[in-house]
C-alpha positions in Angstrom: 1.3 124.8 -117.8 2.0 126.8 -114.6 5.2 125.3 -114.5 6.4 126.1 -118.2 5.1 129.8 -117.8 7.2 129.8 -114.5 10.4 128.2 -116.4 9.8 130.5 -119.2 9.5 133.5 -116.8 12.9 132.3 -115.2 14.8 132.4 -118.6 13.5 135.6 -119.9 13.9 137.5 -116.3 17.4 135.8 -116.1 18.1 137.6 -119.8 17.4 140.7 -119.0 18.8 141.1 -115.8 21.9 139.9 -117.5 21.9 142.8 -119.9 20.8 145.1 -117.2 23.9 144.2 -115.4 25.9 144.4 -118.8 24.8 148.0 -118.9 26.1 148.7 -115.4 29.4 146.6 -115.6 30.4 147.8 -119.2 28.9 151.4 -118.9 32.2 153.2 -120.6 31.9 150.9 -123.5 28.0 151.0 -123.8 27.9 154.8 -123.6 30.9 154.9 -125.9 29.1 153.1 -128.4 25.8 154.9 -127.7 27.7 158.1 -128.5 29.0 156.9 -132.1 25.2 156.8 -132.6 24.6 160.2 -131.6 22.6 159.4 -128.6 22.4 162.4 -126.4 24.0 162.1 -123.2 24.9 158.8 -123.9 26.2 157.7 -120.1 22.9 158.8 -118.3 21.0 157.1 -120.9 22.9 153.9 -120.8 22.3 153.8 -117.1 18.5 154.6 -117.8 18.4 151.8 -120.3 20.3 149.4 -117.4 17.4 150.4 -115.0 14.9 149.7 -117.6 15.9 146.3 -118.3 16.7 145.7 -114.6 13.0 146.8 -113.6 11.3 144.6 -116.5 13.6 141.8 -115.4 12.8 141.6 -111.8 9.3 141.7 -112.9 9.0 138.9 -115.2 11.4 136.8 -112.9 9.3 137.6 -109.7 6.1 138.0 -111.2 5.1 141.2 -110.0 3.9 144.7 -111.3 4.0 142.5 -114.7 2.1 146.0 -116.4 4.9 147.9 -114.9 7.6 145.6 -116.0 6.1 145.4 -119.7 5.9 149.1 -120.0 9.8 149.2 -118.4 10.8 146.7 -121.5 9.0 148.4 -124.0 10.5 151.8 -123.2 13.8 150.5 -123.7 13.1 148.5 -127.0 11.2 150.8 -128.8 14.0 153.7 -128.9 16.8 151.4 -128.8 15.8 149.5 -131.3 15.1 151.8 -133.8 18.3 154.2 -132.9 20.8 151.7 -132.2 20.3 149.0 -134.6 19.4 151.3 -137.8 20.0 149.0 -140.1 19.0 151.1 -143.0 21.6 153.7 -142.4 24.5 151.1 -142.6 27.1 150.7 -145.6 29.2 148.0 -144.5 27.2 144.5 -145.4 29.0 142.9 -142.3 27.8 145.6 -140.0 24.2 145.7 -141.9 23.5 142.1 -141.3 24.6 142.4 -137.6 22.2 145.4 -137.0 19.6 143.6 -138.7 19.9 140.5 -136.6 19.9 142.7 -133.3 17.0 144.8 -134.6 14.7 141.7 -135.6 15.8 140.2 -132.1 14.5 143.2 -130.1 11.1 143.5 -132.0 10.6 139.9 -131.2 11.2 140.5 -127.8 9.2 143.5 -127.5 6.8 141.4 -129.1 7.0 138.5 -126.3 6.9 140.9 -123.6 3.6 142.7 -124.8 2.0 138.9 -125.4 3.1 138.5 -121.4 -0.5 141.2 -120.6 -2.3 138.7 -122.1 -2.0 136.6 -119.0 -4.3 136.9 -116.1 -2.8 138.5 -113.0 -1.5 137.8 -110.9 0.6 135.3 -112.2 0.7 131.7 -111.4 3.8 130.9 -109.1 4.5 134.7 -109.2 5.4 136.6 -106.1 2.6 139.3 -107.2 -0.9 139.9 -105.3 
């Protein structure tokens, strides 16, 4: 089971790191989208959310400070899910469906992150002490 947990951590951690990388390399595009959703200080908050994804991803991948990592991910998912993926406010049926998928995906990822708190610490095969 330790190997399966490690494999899951690697997959999940890399997923978050990939998305953090996108926040930094596609900053202009993502901050423009955030601005279209009326996010205040969109460029700054795009950077902040990238940092939250980076912290969460590294924490899960390396198995260090998992509570910090989960808090970072929750701090990312709660506002982003409800602000950026507000499918209930979208009129176009195709866009509404896309936003609903992203909304429910984010809720599932938030739930998965919270479940990581149930694993005893330090995590097996992690770098945490």
